[in-house]
C-alpha positions as CSV (number, residue, x, y, z in Angstrom):
1,M,-164.7,61.0,-225.1
2,R,-166.5,58.7,-222.6
3,R,-164.2,55.9,-223.4
4,R,-161.2,58.1,-222.6
5,L,-162.8,59.3,-219.3
6,G,-163.5,55.7,-218.4
7,R,-160.0,54.6,-219.1
8,A,-158.6,57.6,-217.1
9,R,-160.8,56.7,-214.2
10,R,-159.7,53.1,-214.3
11,I,-156.0,54.2,-214.3
12,A,-156.7,56.6,-211.4
13,V,-158.3,53.8,-209.4
14,V,-155.4,51.5,-210.1
15,L,-152.9,54.2,-209.0
16,A,-155.0,55.0,-205.9
17,W,-155.5,51.5,-204.7
18,S,-152.4,49.6,-206.0
19,A,-149.5,51.7,-207.2
20,I,-149.4,54.4,-204.5
21,P,-149.8,52.0,-201.6
22,A,-147.2,49.7,-203.1
23,L,-144.7,52.6,-203.4
24,A,-145.4,53.7,-199.8
25,L,-144.9,50.1,-198.5
26,A,-141.7,49.8,-200.6
27,A,-140.3,53.1,-199.2
28,A,-141.2,52.1,-195.6
29,G,-139.6,48.7,-196.1
30,A,-136.4,50.2,-197.6
31,Y,-136.2,52.7,-194.7
32,V,-136.6,50.0,-192.0
33,G,-134.2,47.7,-193.8
34,A,-131.5,50.4,-194.1
35,A,-131.9,51.3,-190.4
36,L,-131.5,47.6,-189.4
37,V,-128.5,46.9,-191.7
38,W,-126.7,50.2,-191.1
39,H,-127.5,50.2,-187.4
40,V,-128.7,53.9,-187.5
41,N,-131.9,55.7,-187.1
42,P,-132.6,57.6,-189.3
43,P,-130.5,56.0,-192.0
44,V,-130.8,59.1,-194.3
45,V,-130.9,62.9,-193.5
46,P,-131.8,65.6,-196.0
47,V,-129.5,68.7,-196.1
48,E,-131.4,71.8,-195.2
49,G,-129.4,75.0,-195.8
50,Q,-125.9,75.9,-197.1
51,S,-123.9,75.5,-193.9
52,M,-121.8,72.7,-195.5
53,A,-121.4,74.2,-199.0
54,P,-119.8,73.4,-201.3
55,V,-119.5,69.8,-199.9
56,L,-123.2,69.5,-199.2
57,R,-126.0,71.6,-200.6
58,T,-129.7,72.0,-199.9
59,G,-131.7,69.0,-201.1
60,D,-128.9,66.5,-200.9
61,L,-129.7,63.2,-199.2
62,V,-126.9,62.1,-196.9
63,L,-126.5,58.4,-196.3
64,L,-125.5,57.4,-192.7
65,H,-124.0,54.4,-191.0
66,G,-124.0,53.7,-187.3
67,V,-120.8,54.6,-185.6
68,N,-119.0,53.9,-182.3
69,P,-118.5,57.4,-180.7
70,A,-115.0,56.4,-179.6
71,T,-113.9,56.0,-183.2
72,V,-115.1,59.4,-184.4
73,K,-112.2,61.7,-185.2
74,V,-111.8,65.4,-185.9
75,G,-112.5,66.3,-189.5
76,E,-115.2,63.6,-190.1
77,I,-118.7,64.6,-191.2
78,V,-121.4,63.3,-188.9
79,A,-125.1,63.7,-188.3
80,V,-126.1,64.9,-184.8
81,A,-129.4,65.5,-183.1
82,V,-130.1,69.2,-182.3
83,P,-131.4,69.8,-178.7
84,S,-135.0,70.9,-178.6
85,E,-134.3,74.2,-176.9
86,D,-131.8,75.2,-179.6
87,R,-134.2,74.1,-182.3
88,S,-136.9,76.4,-181.0
89,K,-134.6,79.3,-180.2
90,Y,-132.5,79.4,-183.4
91,G,-134.9,77.7,-185.8
92,L,-132.6,74.7,-186.5
93,P,-133.8,71.4,-187.9
94,A,-134.0,68.2,-185.9
95,E,-130.8,66.8,-187.3
96,V,-127.8,68.6,-188.8
97,V,-124.9,67.1,-190.8
98,H,-121.7,69.0,-189.9
99,R,-118.0,68.4,-189.5
100,V,-116.4,67.5,-186.1
101,V,-113.9,70.1,-185.0
102,R,-113.2,69.0,-181.4
103,V,-113.6,65.9,-179.3
104,T,-113.6,66.4,-175.5
105,R,-113.6,63.7,-172.8
106,T,-115.6,64.5,-169.7
107,R,-116.8,62.6,-166.7
108,Q,-120.1,62.0,-168.4
109,G,-118.4,60.7,-171.6
110,L,-117.3,62.1,-175.0
111,V,-118.6,65.5,-176.1
112,F,-118.3,66.6,-179.7
113,Q,-118.1,70.1,-181.1
114,T,-119.4,70.4,-184.7
115,K,-119.2,73.2,-187.3
116,G,-120.5,73.8,-190.8
117,D,-117.8,74.4,-193.4
118,A,-119.5,77.6,-194.6
119,N,-120.2,78.9,-191.1
120,A,-118.0,81.5,-189.4
121,G,-118.1,79.7,-186.0
122,P,-118.9,76.4,-184.4
123,D,-122.4,75.3,-183.6
124,V,-124.1,76.9,-180.6
125,F,-124.6,73.5,-178.9
126,L,-122.3,70.6,-177.8
127,T,-123.2,67.1,-178.8
128,P,-122.9,64.2,-176.2
129,A,-122.2,60.8,-177.5
130,S,-125.9,59.8,-177.0
131,D,-126.9,62.4,-179.6
132,L,-124.5,61.3,-182.3
133,I,-126.6,59.7,-185.0
134,G,-124.1,58.4,-187.5
135,R,-121.2,59.0,-189.9
136,E,-121.7,60.2,-193.5
137,T,-121.0,57.5,-196.0
138,G,-122.5,58.8,-199.2
139,V,-124.6,61.6,-200.8
140,V,-127.4,61.4,-203.3
141,P,-127.7,64.9,-204.9
142,D,-131.2,66.5,-204.9
143,A,-132.8,63.3,-203.5
144,G,-133.7,65.0,-200.2
145,Y,-136.2,67.5,-201.6
146,L,-139.0,65.0,-201.2
147,L,-138.3,64.5,-197.5
148,L,-137.9,68.2,-197.0
149,F,-141.3,68.7,-198.6
150,F,-143.0,66.2,-196.3
151,R,-141.4,67.9,-193.3
152,S,-142.8,71.3,-194.2
153,R,-146.3,72.6,-193.4
154,Q,-147.4,72.2,-197.0
155,G,-146.2,68.5,-197.0
156,E,-148.2,67.8,-193.8
157,I,-151.3,69.4,-195.4
158,F,-150.8,67.3,-198.6
159,L,-150.5,64.1,-196.5
160,G,-153.6,65.0,-194.6
161,A,-155.5,65.6,-197.8
162,V,-154.3,62.2,-199.3
163,L,-155.4,60.4,-196.1
164,L,-158.8,62.2,-196.2
165,V,-159.3,61.2,-199.9
166,A,-158.4,57.6,-199.1
167,L,-160.8,57.6,-196.2
168,V,-163.6,58.9,-198.4
169,Y,-162.8,56.2,-201.0
170,V,-162.9,53.5,-198.4
171,L,-166.2,54.8,-197.0
172,L,-167.8,55.0,-200.5
173,A,-166.7,51.5,-201.3
174,W,-168.1,50.2,-198.0
175,L,-171.4,52.0,-198.7
176,E,-171.5,50.5,-202.2
177,Q,-170.9,47.0,-200.8
178,R,-173.6,47.4,-198.2
179,S,-176.0,48.6,-200.9
180,A,-175.1,45.5,-203.0
181,E,-175.7,43.2,-200.0
182,N,-179.2,44.7,-199.4
183,P,-181.6,42.8,-201.6
184,T,-184.5,45.3,-201.3
185,P,-183.5,47.6,-204.2
186,R,-182.9,44.7,-206.6
187,L,-186.2,43.1,-205.6
188,L,-188.0,46.4,-206.3
189,E,-186.3,46.6,-209.7
190,A,-187.3,43.0,-210.5
191,L,-190.9,43.7,-209.3
192,L,-191.3,46.7,-211.6
193,E,-189.9,44.8,-214.5
194,E,-192.2,41.9,-214.0
195,T,-195.2,44.1,-213.4
196,E,-194.6,45.8,-216.8
197,R,-194.4,42.4,-218.5
198,V,-197.6,41.1,-216.8
199,R,-199.4,44.3,-217.8
200,A,-198.4,43.9,-221.4
201,E,-199.6,40.2,-221.3
202,L,-202.9,41.1,-219.8
203,A,-203.5,43.8,-222.4
204,G,-203.5,41.1,-225.0
205,P,-201.2,39.0,-227.1
206,A,-199.0,40.8,-229.5
207,A,-199.3,40.2,-233.2
208,G,-197.5,37.1,-234.2
209,A,-197.1,35.8,-230.7
210,D,-197.1,32.1,-230.0
211,P,-200.2,31.0,-228.0
212,G,-198.1,28.6,-226.1
213,D,-195.8,31.2,-224.6
214,G,-197.7,31.1,-221.2
215,A,-197.2,27.3,-220.8
216,S,-194.6,26.0,-218.5
217,E,-191.8,23.7,-219.5
218,A,-193.4,20.9,-217.6
219,G,-196.4,20.9,-220.0
220,E,-199.6,22.3,-218.4
221,P,-199.7,25.9,-217.2
222,A,-200.7,26.8,-213.7
223,L,-204.5,27.5,-213.2
224,G,-206.0,30.4,-211.3
225,A,-209.0,30.5,-209.0
226,A,-211.4,30.7,-212.0
227,G,-209.7,27.8,-213.8
228,T,-208.0,30.1,-216.3
229,P,-204.3,29.6,-217.1
230,V,-201.9,31.8,-215.1
231,P,-198.9,33.1,-217.1
232,A,-195.5,31.9,-215.9
233,R,-194.4,35.5,-215.5
234,T,-197.3,36.1,-213.1
235,T,-196.0,33.3,-210.9
236,S,-192.5,34.9,-211.0
237,V,-194.1,38.2,-209.8
238,A,-195.7,36.4,-206.9
239,G,-192.4,34.9,-206.0
240,T,-190.7,38.3,-206.2
241,L,-193.4,39.8,-204.0
242,A,-192.9,37.1,-201.4
243,E,-189.1,37.8,-201.3
244,L,-189.8,41.5,-201.0
245,A,-192.2,40.9,-198.2
246,A,-189.6,38.8,-196.4
247,A,-187.0,41.5,-196.8
248,V,-189.4,44.2,-195.5
249,G,-190.3,42.0,-192.6
250,E,-186.6,41.5,-191.7
251,S,-186.1,45.3,-191.9
252,T,-189.1,45.9,-189.7
253,R,-187.8,43.3,-187.1
254,R,-184.4,45.0,-187.0
255,S,-186.1,48.4,-186.5
256,D,-188.2,47.1,-183.7
257,E,-185.0,45.7,-182.0
258,I,-183.3,49.0,-182.3
259,E,-186.3,50.8,-180.9
260,R,-186.5,48.5,-177.9
261,S,-182.8,49.0,-177.2
262,L,-183.2,52.7,-177.3
263,A,-186.1,52.5,-175.0
264,E,-184.1,50.4,-172.5
265,L,-181.2,53.0,-172.7
266,V,-183.6,55.9,-172.0
267,E,-185.1,54.0,-169.0
268,A,-181.6,53.3,-167.6
269,V,-180.6,57.0,-168.0
270,R,-183.9,58.1,-166.3
271,E,-183.3,55.7,-163.4
272,Y,-179.7,56.9,-163.0
273,A,-180.9,60.5,-162.9
274,G,-183.3,59.6,-160.1
275,H,-180.6,58.0,-158.0
276,L,-178.4,61.0,-158.7
277,R,-181.1,63.5,-157.5
278,S,-181.7,61.5,-154.3
279,H,-178.0,61.3,-153.6
280,T,-177.6,65.0,-154.1
281,A,-180.5,65.8,-151.8
282,A,-179.0,63.5,-149.1
283,V,-175.6,65.3,-149.4
284,Q,-177.2,68.7,-149.2
285,A,-179.2,67.7,-146.0
286,L,-176.0,66.4,-144.4
287,A,-174.2,69.6,-145.2
288,L,-177.0,71.7,-143.7
289,A,-177.1,69.6,-140.6
290,A,-173.3,70.0,-140.2
291,E,-173.6,73.7,-140.4
292,H,-176.4,73.8,-137.8
293,L,-174.3,71.7,-135.5
294,E,-171.3,74.0,-135.9
295,A,-173.5,77.0,-135.1
296,M,-174.8,75.3,-132.0
297,A,-171.2,74.4,-130.9
298,A,-170.2,78.0,-131.4
299,E,-173.0,79.1,-129.1
300,L,-172.0,76.5,-126.5
301,R,-168.4,77.6,-126.5
302,S,-169.5,81.2,-126.2
303,A,-171.8,80.3,-123.3
304,A,-168.9,78.5,-121.5
305,G,-166.7,81.6,-121.5
306,G,-166.1,84.8,-123.4
307,A,-168.3,87.2,-125.1
308,P,-171.8,86.0,-126.1
309,A,-172.2,84.7,-129.6
310,G,-174.1,86.9,-132.0
311,W,-174.5,88.1,-135.5
312,Y,-171.8,90.6,-136.5
313,P,-170.9,91.9,-140.0
314,D,-167.5,90.8,-141.3
315,F,-165.3,92.8,-143.6
316,T,-167.4,91.8,-146.6
317,G,-170.5,93.1,-145.1
318,E,-172.1,89.7,-144.8
319,P,-173.7,88.6,-141.4
320,Q,-171.5,86.2,-139.6
321,L,-172.0,84.3,-136.4
322,R,-169.0,85.1,-134.2
323,Y,-167.9,84.4,-130.6
324,F,-164.9,85.3,-128.5
325,D,-162.8,82.3,-127.3
326,G,-160.7,84.3,-124.8
327,E,-158.0,85.5,-127.2
328,R,-159.6,86.4,-130.5
329,W,-162.9,86.7,-132.3
330,T,-163.7,83.7,-134.5
331,G,-166.7,83.1,-136.6
332,H,-168.5,81.0,-139.3
333,V,-170.8,82.3,-142.0
334,A,-174.0,80.5,-141.3
335,P,-176.5,79.7,-144.1
336,M,-179.6,81.1,-142.2
337,T,-180.5,84.7,-141.6
338,P,-179.8,86.1,-138.1
339,S,-182.7,86.5,-135.8
340,A,-183.8,89.9,-134.7
């Protein structure tokens, strides 16, 4: 059972990372190549609805070629772009494939009237030459259902889910690679393994063990502080501990650098906040001084002629410094309270 699951997983991974992207690239390349060769964009249009039945039915894929508008004649089947206002008003698709029933020459150029064979009347819109996409040159039955699906809301949700799954796969692969590049877990595993081996050796030689197992290939084993032979595996443990210490030291150094960077960022934000507070206080002081100057100017103008300036309630009930300039009362709401 596990073998089957493993095989199925490998197949799924191959499909996710090889087959599906290859198919998507092939489809995109075929689309771009057809658009360049046939001089039309889009080169194919799926039929949506039964307006052209029985010639064209829902799900058919219409192949298009670029066309000179001056060569289009009445009775030909063409693909035209539907104006946005008619799309929203009548629920029409972005492109329709209908038959030309009238060609009119205007000052702005050629204008085409189209109609579905199964419709009672012509289309509600007229098509200028600029909205003529191409002439129908072939039909692939039922091949347009895939495009219709991806144009629907369900298709958009499906594409979003596929992109989300692909993003998760990429993120997991990146995290796995980062974990593989980090030597600390591997060093810890090696340290535990070597520690177990040294513990077994210090507990005593196993039955049937060769006394010369602890000697190095060079001949004499390493000697400890008391002059006793040091097993080769103990030396390996020391080396592993040194590597582990170096890895921990590197991690500590990086943590210190990140902490210093964060401290510098906090200090810069604090300094900016101080400048902002001082700037705000200066602006408020200037605004207050300007209001006081305007109040003094009002008093001077009132003293020069007209009724004396004073505090009068306006229509909102708020006290207002007003004066009479000879023709009308004017005033300014001052920030201070009126004197008694």
